Every structure is written in structure tokens, then in C-alpha cells.
C-alpha positions in Angstrom: 7.9 1.3 18.2 9.7 1.6 21.5 10.9 -1.4 23.4 11.3 -1.2 27.2 14.4 -3.0 28.4 13.9 -2.5 32.1 17.2 -0.7 32.5 18.4 2.4 30.8 16.6 4.4 28.2 14.0 2.7 25.9 15.4 1.4 22.6 13.8 1.8 19.2 13.5 -1.1 16.8 16.0 -1.3 13.9 13.2 -1.6 11.4 11.7 1.7 12.4 14.7 3.6 11.1 14.6 5.0 7.6 15.9 2.7 4.8 18.7 5.1 4.0 20.1 5.0 7.5 19.8 1.2 7.7 21.6 1.0 4.3 24.5 3.1 5.7 24.8 0.7 8.7 24.5 -2.3 6.4 27.4 -1.1 4.2 29.8 -1.8 7.1 28.6 -5.4 7.6 30.2 -8.5 6.1 28.3 -10.7 3.7 27.4 -13.3 6.2 25.9 -10.7 8.6 24.0 -9.1 5.7 22.6 -12.5 4.8 21.4 -13.0 8.4 20.0 -9.4 8.4 18.0 -10.2 5.3 16.2 -13.0 7.2 14.8 -10.6 10.0 12.1 -8.8 8.1 10.9 -7.9 4.6 12.1 -4.3 5.0 15.5 -5.4 6.2 15.7 -8.0 3.4 15.2 -5.3 0.8 17.9 -3.1 2.3 20.4 -6.0 2.9 20.0 -7.3 -0.7 20.5 -3.9 -2.1 23.9 -3.8 -0.4 24.8 -7.4 -1.2 24.0 -7.1 -4.9 25.7 -3.8 -5.6 
């Protein structure tokens, strides 16, 4: 899904990225941010919890 922002190029939604790429991004986040990320969607919850509970 592409989101029109009105200025600049259209942005893709984070949850449309592959889980592997989201996981690589999530590794660099602190635990509080990972906890917040896990509340966004079921897909992001699964990725964030995988990083949190390694």
C-alpha cells in the first residue's frame, strides 16, 4: 500500500516490508520502542516479540 503525503515521493507502509527487513530494523531499537512497535499490528507484534525474546 502506498500513502500519499502531499509533498515528496509517496511512502510505503512499514508493515508492507518483508518480516526479515523489519527484523533487521527492529534489532537497532531499544526495548521500550520495540514494545510500542508490537502494539501497531499483529505482523509487527510478531517481529518485535521475536527480537525482544531472543
